BAPA-147216 format. One record per residue (C-alpha): residue number from 1; residue in three letters; x, y, z. Coordinates in steps of 0.25 Angstrom, whole numbers, padded with zeros to 4 digits. Layout:
[pt NUM; ALA; [X; Y; Z]]
...
! end
This chain:
[pt 1; MET; [-0013; -0018; 0022]]
[pt 2; VAL; [-0006; -0031; 0021]]
[pt 3; SER; [0004; -0040; 0030]]
[pt 4; PRO; [0017; -0046; 0027]]
[pt 5; GLY; [0013; -0060; 0021]]
[pt 6; GLU; [-0001; -0057; 0017]]
[pt 7; GLY; [-0005; -0062; 0004]]
[pt 8; VAL; [-0004; -0049; -0005]]
[pt 9; ASP; [-0009; -0050; -0018]]
[pt 10; GLY; [-0016; -0042; -0030]]
[pt 11; ALA; [-0030; -0043; -0023]]
[pt 12; LEU; [-0024; -0033; -0012]]
[pt 13; GLU; [-0019; -0024; -0022]]
[pt 14; ASP; [-0033; -0024; -0029]]
[pt 15; GLU; [-0040; -0021; -0016]]
[pt 16; VAL; [-0030; -0010; -0012]]
[pt 17; ALA; [-0032; -0004; -0026]]
[pt 18; GLU; [-0047; -0004; -0026]]
[pt 19; GLU; [-0049; 0001; -0012]]
[pt 20; CYS; [-0039; 0012; -0014]]
[pt 21; THR; [-0044; 0016; -0027]]
[pt 22; LYS; [-0059; 0017; -0020]]
[pt 23; LEU; [-0053; 0026; -0010]]
[pt 24; TYR; [-0043; 0034; -0014]]
[pt 25; GLY; [-0041; 0034; -0029]]
[pt 26; HIS; [-0036; 0026; -0041]]
[pt 27; VAL; [-0025; 0016; -0038]]
[pt 28; VAL; [-0014; 0014; -0049]]
[pt 29; ARG; [-0008; 0002; -0041]]
[pt 30; VAL; [-0007; -0006; -0028]]
[pt 31; LYS; [0007; -0012; -0025]]
[pt 32; ILE; [0009; -0022; -0014]]
[pt 33; PHE; [0024; -0022; -0008]]
[pt 34; GLU; [0027; -0034; 0000]]
[pt 35; PRO; [0041; -0031; 0007]]
[pt 36; ALA; [0051; -0042; 0007]]
[pt 37; ASP; [0051; -0040; 0022]]
[pt 38; ARG; [0038; -0049; 0027]]
[pt 39; ALA; [0038; -0041; 0039]]
[pt 40; VAL; [0035; -0029; 0032]]
[pt 41; PRO; [0020; -0027; 0027]]
[pt 42; PRO; [0017; -0026; 0012]]
[pt 43; ARG; [0014; -0012; 0007]]
[pt 44; VAL; [0003; -0009; -0002]]
[pt 45; PHE; [0006; 0003; -0012]]
[pt 46; VAL; [-0006; 0010; -0019]]
[pt 47; GLU; [-0003; 0018; -0031]]
[pt 48; PHE; [-0014; 0028; -0032]]
[pt 49; GLU; [-0015; 0037; -0046]]
[pt 50; GLY; [-0012; 0049; -0038]]
[pt 51; PRO; [-0007; 0056; -0026]]
[pt 52; VAL; [-0021; 0060; -0020]]
[pt 53; ALA; [-0026; 0045; -0020]]
[pt 54; ALA; [-0014; 0041; -0013]]
[pt 55; ALA; [-0014; 0051; -0003]]
[pt 56; ARG; [-0030; 0048; -0001]]
[pt 57; ALA; [-0025; 0033; 0001]]
[pt 58; VAL; [-0015; 0036; 0012]]
[pt 59; VAL; [-0024; 0044; 0020]]
[pt 60; GLY; [-0036; 0034; 0018]]
[pt 61; LEU; [-0027; 0021; 0019]]
[pt 62; GLY; [-0019; 0024; 0031]]
[pt 63; GLY; [-0025; 0018; 0043]]
[pt 64; ARG; [-0036; 0010; 0035]]
[pt 65; LEU; [-0037; -0005; 0039]]
[pt 66; PHE; [-0034; -0015; 0028]]
[pt 67; GLY; [-0034; -0030; 0032]]
[pt 68; GLY; [-0034; -0025; 0047]]
[pt 69; ARG; [-0021; -0017; 0045]]
[pt 70; ALA; [-0019; -0002; 0045]]
[pt 71; VAL; [-0015; 0004; 0032]]
[pt 72; ARG; [-0003; 0014; 0032]]
[pt 73; ALA; [-0004; 0021; 0020]]
[pt 74; LYS; [0007; 0031; 0014]]
[pt 75; LEU; [0012; 0036; 0001]]
[pt 76; PHE; [0024; 0030; -0005]]
[pt 77; ASP; [0034; 0036; -0013]]
[pt 78; PHE; [0029; 0034; -0028]]
[pt 79; SER; [0044; 0033; -0034]]
[pt 80; HIS; [0047; 0021; -0025]]
[pt 81; TYR; [0033; 0015; -0028]]
[pt 82; GLN; [0036; 0016; -0043]]
[pt 83; ARG; [0049; 0010; -0041]]
[pt 84; ASN; [0042; -0002; -0033]]
[pt 85; GLU; [0051; 0002; -0021]]
[pt 86; LEU; [0040; -0002; -0011]]
[pt 87; ALA; [0049; -0005; 0000]]
[pt 88; ILE; [0055; 0008; 0002]]
[pt 89; LEU; [0052; 0015; 0014]]
[pt 90; LEU; [0044; 0004; 0020]]
[pt 91; PRO; [0045; 0005; 0036]]
[pt 92; ARG; [0052; -0007; 0044]]
[pt 93; GLU; [0041; -0015; 0051]]
[pt 94; PRO; [0045; -0018; 0065]]
[pt 95; GLY; [0050; -0033; 0068]]
! end
């Protein structure tokens, strides 16, 4: 959804929460994680109220364009999310 170095702010979190709530189900929280490695794009985590909404979002968001970029959506281990271990399992970007 965003590239390294782009201005990531609360407006993006609000926009994502509003859109995901309309399309997939109640959003509890949106977290944006910006890795220390500026070559790796920020990650947007959307916490839904339940697994059905999360599964719908993975299907609905996958491949959708946002700001001219294709979204890659997948489920993330909730225990890592709760511990704020958001860098875990990030693929290494080429370069």
